[in-house]
C-alpha positions as CSV (number, residue, x, y, z in Angstrom):
1,T,-8.2,-30.9,-17.1
2,P,-4.8,-29.8,-16.0
3,K,-1.9,-31.2,-18.1
4,F,0.8,-30.5,-15.5
5,S,1.3,-32.0,-12.0
6,F,3.1,-30.0,-9.3
7,Y,5.4,-31.7,-6.8
8,F,6.7,-29.9,-3.7
9,L,9.5,-31.7,-1.9
10,D,10.9,-31.2,1.6
11,T,14.6,-30.8,1.1
12,G,15.2,-28.2,3.9
13,T,17.9,-30.5,5.3
14,G,19.5,-31.1,2.0
15,T,18.0,-34.5,1.5
16,L,14.7,-36.2,0.8
17,G,15.3,-39.3,2.9
18,N,14.3,-42.8,1.9
19,D,10.6,-42.5,2.8
20,Q,10.0,-39.3,0.8
21,L,12.1,-40.6,-2.2
22,E,10.2,-43.9,-2.3
23,A,6.8,-42.1,-2.2
24,L,7.9,-39.6,-4.8
25,T,9.2,-42.3,-7.2
26,A,5.9,-44.3,-6.9
27,S,3.8,-41.2,-7.4
28,M,5.8,-39.8,-10.4
29,K,5.9,-43.2,-12.2
30,A,2.1,-43.5,-11.8
31,D,1.5,-40.0,-13.1
32,P,1.6,-39.6,-16.9
33,K,1.3,-35.8,-16.9
34,R,4.1,-33.3,-17.4
35,K,5.6,-32.3,-14.1
36,L,7.1,-29.3,-12.3
37,V,9.1,-30.0,-9.1
38,F,9.8,-27.4,-6.4
39,M,12.5,-28.0,-3.7
40,H,14.6,-25.9,-1.4
41,Y,18.0,-27.4,-2.4
42,P,18.6,-27.5,-6.2
43,P,19.8,-30.9,-7.4
44,T,22.9,-29.8,-9.3
45,I,23.4,-26.1,-9.8
46,N,26.7,-24.5,-8.6
47,T,28.8,-26.0,-5.8
48,F,28.4,-29.2,-3.9
49,L,27.5,-27.4,-0.6
50,F,24.5,-25.7,-2.2
51,T,22.9,-28.8,-3.8
52,V,21.4,-32.1,-2.7
53,Q,24.6,-33.5,-1.3
54,N,23.9,-37.3,-1.3
55,T,25.3,-38.2,-4.7
56,I,23.3,-41.4,-4.9
57,E,20.0,-39.6,-4.0
58,R,20.9,-36.8,-6.5
59,N,21.5,-39.3,-9.3
60,L,18.3,-41.2,-8.5
61,L,16.4,-37.9,-8.6
62,L,17.9,-36.8,-11.9
63,A,17.1,-40.2,-13.5
64,L,13.6,-40.1,-12.1
65,F,13.0,-36.6,-13.4
66,A,14.3,-37.5,-16.9
67,D,12.2,-40.7,-17.1
68,T,8.9,-39.3,-15.8
69,N,8.2,-36.3,-18.0
70,V,9.5,-33.6,-15.6
71,K,9.8,-30.3,-17.5
72,G,11.2,-28.0,-14.8
73,V,12.9,-28.3,-11.4
74,F,13.0,-25.2,-9.2
75,G,15.3,-24.7,-6.2
76,G,16.5,-21.8,-4.2
77,H,19.1,-22.6,-1.6
78,L,21.9,-20.9,-3.5
79,H,20.0,-17.5,-3.5
80,K,21.3,-16.9,-7.1
81,N,19.5,-17.0,-10.4
82,D,20.9,-19.8,-12.6
83,T,19.6,-22.3,-15.2
84,S,20.9,-25.7,-16.2
85,D,19.6,-27.7,-19.2
86,H,19.5,-31.5,-18.5
87,G,18.1,-32.4,-21.9
88,K,14.7,-33.7,-21.0
89,F,14.1,-31.0,-18.3
90,K,15.5,-27.7,-17.1
91,E,16.7,-26.8,-13.6
92,F,16.1,-23.3,-12.3
93,C,17.7,-21.9,-9.2
94,L,16.0,-18.7,-8.1
95,S,17.2,-16.0,-5.8
96,S,15.0,-14.8,-3.0
97,F,13.3,-11.5,-2.5
98,R,15.1,-11.1,0.8
99,Y,18.6,-11.5,-0.8
100,Q,18.2,-10.0,-4.2
101,E,15.0,-8.0,-3.9
102,D,13.6,-9.8,-7.0
103,F,11.3,-12.6,-7.7
104,A,10.4,-14.8,-10.6
105,L,7.1,-15.1,-12.5
106,L,6.7,-18.6,-13.8
107,T,4.7,-19.1,-17.0
108,V,3.4,-22.6,-17.9
109,N,1.9,-23.2,-21.4
110,E,-0.1,-26.3,-20.8
111,E,-0.7,-26.9,-24.6
112,S,2.9,-26.8,-25.8
113,G,4.5,-27.9,-22.5
114,E,6.8,-25.0,-22.5
115,I,7.8,-23.3,-19.3
116,S,9.6,-20.0,-18.8
117,W,10.3,-17.6,-16.1
118,T,10.8,-13.9,-16.0
119,L,12.9,-12.2,-13.3
120,L,11.1,-9.2,-11.8
121,H,12.8,-6.6,-9.5
């Protein structure tokens, strides 16, 4: 049985919107597994223009991620490789093949709960 759940969020406009945020909150709170979240806009890395800009929504997401066993959040809008440690989870911003001619290999250890990524060029 898988020990991780994968969540893919539509943040192409820089926001989840109320409907998606409510559905995500209900789903994550009902899911006891470790979680990985993938979204276009990273929640916090770098400057305001390249993150989820609604500060209330961003704070709700960060609290939800910390409280529901999220281990990693992956974004890419910045097109730059960066990592931020939020204590209970890590946030990864990954460049794109188009901009940096590299990509990331994600490794998930379901037994230990550890996640890591390796940049490949």
